[in-house]
Kinemage of the C-alpha trace (Angstrom):
@kinemage 1
@onewidth
@group {chain A} dominant
@subgroup {mainchain}
@vectorlist {calphas} color= white
{ca met a 1} P -0.017 0.008 -0.001
{ca arg a 2} L 1.447 3.333 -1.051
{ca lys a 3} L 1.012 6.511 0.943
{ca lys a 4} L 1.263 9.986 -0.531
{ca ile a 5} L 4.064 11.986 1.036
{ca pro a 6} L 3.322 15.734 1.015
{ca lys a 7} L 5.880 18.059 -0.550
{ca tyr a 8} L 5.853 20.347 2.511
{ca leu a 9} L 5.271 19.573 6.191
{ca asn a 10} L 2.543 22.203 6.541
{ca ala a 11} L 0.660 21.085 3.400
{ca gln a 12} L -3.116 20.825 3.747
{ca ile a 13} L -4.773 17.399 3.934
{ca gln a 14} L -6.093 16.365 0.518
{ca met a 15} L -9.555 14.799 0.085
{ca gly a 16} L -9.696 13.728 -3.545
{ca trp a 17} L -9.017 16.842 -5.648
{ca trp a 18} L -9.776 19.275 -2.862
{ca glu a 19} L -7.913 20.517 0.192
{ca leu a 20} L -9.623 19.827 3.537
{ca asp a 21} L -11.092 23.333 3.933
{ca glu a 22} L -12.553 23.281 0.395
{ca phe a 23} L -13.927 19.769 0.932
{ca leu a 24} L -15.709 20.775 4.145
{ca ile a 25} L -17.277 23.864 2.519
{ca leu a 26} L -18.441 21.862 -0.481
{ca phe a 27} L -19.744 18.709 1.153
{ca leu a 28} L -21.121 19.749 4.563
{ca pro a 29} L -24.096 21.682 3.069
{ca ser a 30} L -24.636 18.782 0.664
{ca phe a 31} L -24.692 16.301 3.543
{ca val a 32} L -27.076 18.438 5.593
{ca gly a 33} L -29.367 18.797 2.586
{ca phe a 34} L -29.277 15.057 1.988
{ca thr a 35} L -30.187 14.232 5.584
{ca asn a 36} L -33.118 16.695 5.465
{ca asn a 37} L -34.497 15.546 2.068
{ca leu a 38} L -33.331 18.793 0.465
{ca thr a 39} L -30.553 17.253 -1.629
{ca glu a 40} L -30.721 19.692 -4.563
{ca leu a 41} L -30.716 22.715 -2.258
{ca gly a 42} L -27.760 21.313 -0.303
{ca ile a 43} L -25.760 20.662 -3.448
{ca leu a 44} L -26.522 24.132 -4.871
{ca thr a 45} L -25.666 25.810 -1.571
{ca gly a 46} L -22.430 23.833 -1.209
{ca ser a 47} L -21.430 24.607 -4.784
{ca ala a 48} L -22.125 28.316 -4.418
{ca leu a 49} L -20.204 28.511 -1.120
{ca tyr a 50} L -17.319 26.562 -2.705
{ca val a 51} L -17.071 28.950 -5.696
{ca phe a 52} L -17.255 32.007 -3.372
{ca tyr a 53} L -14.606 30.557 -1.008
{ca lys a 54} L -12.317 29.503 -3.832
{ca arg a 55} L -12.282 33.049 -5.247
{ca leu a 56} L -11.712 34.454 -1.771
{ca lys a 57} L -8.898 32.001 -1.148
{ca glu a 58} L -7.023 32.870 -4.343
{ca asn a 59} L -6.159 36.335 -3.020
{ca ala a 60} L -5.586 35.365 0.629
{ca gln a 61} L -2.694 34.030 2.643
{ca glu a 62} L -2.099 30.363 3.330
{ca gly a 63} L -4.211 29.047 6.210
{ca phe a 64} L -6.932 31.627 5.546
{ca phe a 65} L -9.822 29.308 6.494
{ca trp a 66} L -8.348 28.328 9.875
{ca his a 67} L -7.539 31.972 10.596
{ca ile a 68} L -11.174 32.977 10.011
{ca leu a 69} L -12.424 30.105 12.218
{ca tyr a 70} L -10.065 31.227 15.007
{ca trp a 71} L -10.935 34.881 14.614
{ca tyr a 72} L -14.683 34.270 15.042
{ca gly a 73} L -14.201 31.858 17.946
{ca phe a 74} L -14.956 28.515 16.311
{ca trp a 75} L -11.441 27.096 16.598
{ca arg a 76} L -9.512 27.684 19.822
{ca arg a 77} L -6.061 26.491 20.778
{ca glu a 78} L -4.556 26.890 24.233
{ca phe a 79} L -1.182 28.154 23.115
{ca ile a 80} L -2.559 30.953 20.914
{ca leu a 81} L -3.517 34.261 22.520
{ca pro a 82} L -7.160 35.367 22.308
{ca ser a 83} L -7.937 37.313 19.134
{ca trp a 84} L -8.999 40.450 21.060
{ca ile a 85} L -5.459 41.027 22.455
{ca arg a 86} L -3.797 43.439 20.053
{ca glu a 87} L -0.456 44.166 21.706
{ca leu a 88} L 1.780 42.511 24.269
{ca val a 89} L 3.006 44.809 27.027
{ca gln a 90} L 5.144 43.753 29.974
């Protein structure tokens, strides 16, 4: 069994043709729509969000999605300072 070795250590996880953040944005609305018998709406919503995010990501820095999740409080890590702290003063 062969395993893909990423070119860089901080490379995003690949899910098929998509990086993990793109995969989540595309397939989560589709899954929610499927579970609520609104499959077409879920697929359309996921596709629209994917196109919007892909265009946004082209002009942004690497790790943009995780930065946005952290900034709005959906992804917290203990060793990172809270987003509301703007300067460090001793």
